[in-house]
Structures are given as structure tokens and as C-alpha cells.
C-alpha angles and dihedrals in degrees: 000000000000117000099196134068112230135200137190143154106268099189127075116286112253144054118327147132096270140003131198126221111198122205121188133180143066092299098043095115092043090053091048093050091051093055099038137066107220131180091227136031090208101090114180122203119259095017127113120233129193111233145171114235117225137203116183087348090302123119110244100166144343125238150137128287121205119185126202117191115218136276086028095067138085094266096034089242132093106290132190122190118196116197112203137160113297104237117131096236098041092049091052090047092053091049091049088052089055090052091048089052094057108280122124127218114273118232124229110299093354096136092053091042090056089050089054095045091047092053097250093119137023116234093254091052091047090049090050092055088063089050091052089056092047096044113130099176137045091246092052091050094050093047094046092045092053091050092046088054089057102252093134092042091053091052092049091049092053090052090047091054091051090051091048089052090054091048091050091053091051095045090051089073100039091085087061104051094170092060126075124223109275115253091242091052091047090053091049091049090047092054091047092050091048088057091049093048095047091048092050091047089052091051092046091051091051091064093080091061094036093053092045089056102038105034100021134224121274102237134182129193109214136174143120120295116292093010088126101258094144091046089054089048091052092046092054093044092047094228142071096266098143126051112251123196138150089248113104113237097029091140109064101161139039116276115196137194143149121242141159119243120176088345091303118119109230120198089202134190127196108209140194119273111269114233143111114288141158093210107114095209093046090049090058090051091049092051089051090049091053091048092052090048089053093048097043123105091203127033124201102200112198121205125186106227092187089071132056113262116266143192088268089060090051089052091052089054089052091051090057094052111122094005136101100262142161123207109222112197102202132198094040087161087075130063112274117248095186118122118241089244092056093047089052090048092054090050092050097044099043127055089206128039124175133178118221141168101215091182090060094035091241122148101027091115093054090046089052091052090053093050091047091054093045090060096039096247092134090070096049135075103209092199098054112016125088106248132181108223108168137056094241094060093039091055092050093048092047093051092045089053091052091052093046089052089049089053092049091050091049090051093050091048091053095245121170119274094250091061091050091048092049091057093044094049089053089051089051092051091053092051091048089061091066097061096033103259090120101017117128122240088247092059093046091049091050092052097049094041088071092061123096121248108267096040 
């Protein structure tokens, strides 16, 4: 399907112990033999061979050649991997030697794209490989790894087979238009559709957790000055990233980072304390804090329990109205000065309230448990459950569910088999989009354009 042999550096760019140059295509072994000095011309697949690496017939490095005969390779084509020393210059020189020997530069994600086109990977598995590489947290790595291993693809395939079974039952009667579907067959189709619907509903529900892990939740820490917002930020991040002092208004701008809390990826911002001020610089910081609070999907509202509640605290409660928010009662290591009425108000206005001592790093575990439950991670095993983690798959699953429900309704209303089949075939088309059977070239190009060169 591909008429050129490609090459690229497949290890991270930089200085290291070793680097790997990957060559894929019909002439992969021919290219390798041109650029290497080997003790034998008889190269067997899946064996490692010591070699000297040449450039203009001059030895520039020594390394190891491993040959994979297609279709038993990652790309499904003949593949050679040359392991050399990991210096920046020497790695480039080895790659240039591959080009000089007949290979052409690989484009971003071209090796994985060839694996997909050659049937070695489904689109969702190929997409997950990119996510494994980009993973920044343990939860992201476990979720991406499970998808790369095909857990989601297997689930989708089981649902497809159930839909196909229902279609086959319906089509069995289409040749006899004067006859209705037998009651027993209707019952069997109904049970099959119930299984399809419940499976699709389960997948659709998993998106909340999948998105929280893979894409992250836009989060803002807000509160009045000196409530301990920056201390909470540092506690969650596990390092002194924000300046903390006893002086109110220390934070005047937005400080951002990405962290994992309870398995959820938080794209978190520490903001300036919200209050009335005449300081021009501080006013700018407060306006930015209000803007981040408005944009955030999750608010961490910090209250200083060592001080009596104030109008600024009341404003923070108003900011949280109608949003996913957690009330963090900070400075639990000191005696609380809150009135009973204010404590009751926090409990009534927030679904989740947690006491912490950010200074002593106490309470982060409980906060993590709350966040995990809020985004349904407690019900999901990221390493073994099928989870939807991107908007493309979520849209397809949602539409497939709608069509499956239409088919079930048509069956219950006694509609003709062709109407039932029409709804089921539409459901099937939507599911096929997830693993690439019906995906447009534009979607495929967009997915692989996000990959690095060499993968």
C-alpha cells in the first residue's frame, strides 16, 4: 500500500546511552545492508546482529540490527531497527546514512499510521499509543495502556456483534413481507437490544471519568487573601511552587500547573485573593481570579477557619453557586473561629466540604477521595475496564445509543423489520467510526498529525 521505505529516530531527541533508528517498508533490509557492515548477509527475522554503521564507506559507530519480517512487525511491513549510541550528532549521522542508502524521512506518526492501514491496529488503539507517549500521570498511563492493549476495541467489537445478531434476526423476515416477526424472535431481539443498550450506556457513562483522566479538569483555587490558597496549591503539587507569606495579597497573578488528584488530572490555577482593594496591580490579579473562577469546571474554595467569616467569604460562596465546587476549610491545626451559622451554610451550599491543614500537608488524601468520587473514578478500573476518553468516541457512542433505542422502540411498537434494521445499521455505522471502519480521511489525518516523528 505504501511505495516508499521510511526512516526516523524513534527514541527521544537528546543525549543518552542508546538511540534507535527505525526503517519500515519493502526495502527496509536492503537499506540497512547498504548502511551497515555485517558479518553475514543471511539476516534472520527477530534476531539481533552486531554491526558497524557506515557513512560514505566510513565507520561512524557500531550498534545492533534487529530485523522484523512483515507482516509480523509493528507496521505490518518489513522493519529494521538499528540501535546505536545515543549522542545527538551520532544519531543524526546514522539517520542521514539511512537516507543516503535509499530511505525517505518519515512524517509525524507515519509508522503507527502504517500499522493502522495495514490492519495491525484499530484506530482507537493507534490513538491510545499517542496518549501513552504523552501521559503525564500514573492514571493517564494506565488508561492509555489499557486502550493501547485493545480493551476498548474488544468491548466495541462485542457490541458490534450483538447489533449484527439483531440485524440478522430482522433480515431473516424481510424476504417474507407479509409475515410478521415471530413472538419468540421478537423476544430474542429485544433481549439482544437490551444488552446492546446497557453496554452503550455503560460506555457513555465512562466518559466522565475518562475525560477527567485524559484531558483534565479546568480547576481554580479561589478564596479571600491569606486564606491559604497558595499553601493548598503547594500541598497538592507536592512542592513549593507558589510563594507563601503571612502578608495578605502575596499572590497577584495566576499560577498554573497540571497535577493528579485522586486519579483525576487537574489543570489547576492558583489565583489572587478576592477582595476590595485600591492597588492597581492587585486589582488586575483579582479580575483574573474572577475570570478563572467563571471559566473553571471545578472550584476549590478555600476558607480560613482561624479567622471569623467575612463578606469576602460570602462572595466566594456566591462564586461557587451552580458549579462543581469543594469547600476547603483550611488551617485545621488552629482553633476554628467560624460561627455555627457559617459552618451550617458551608454544609448546605457545598456538596463536599473537607478540613485541611495545608501548612502541615494534612487532608490531601481526603480531598483526593472526594475528587475521585466526583468524577466516577471509584467505579472504574483504569487498567482493565473499557473507558471512553475522548470527544470523538463519546459522540459516536452517544449517537449509537440513540439509534439502538430507536430500534428497541420500533420493535416494541411492532414496526416492520426494515425500520428496525435501518436504526440498527445507523448504530453500527456510528460504532465503526471509533475504530476507523467508517472514519473519514480528515479524522485519521488529524489523529496521526498529533504524533511525534518516529512513532
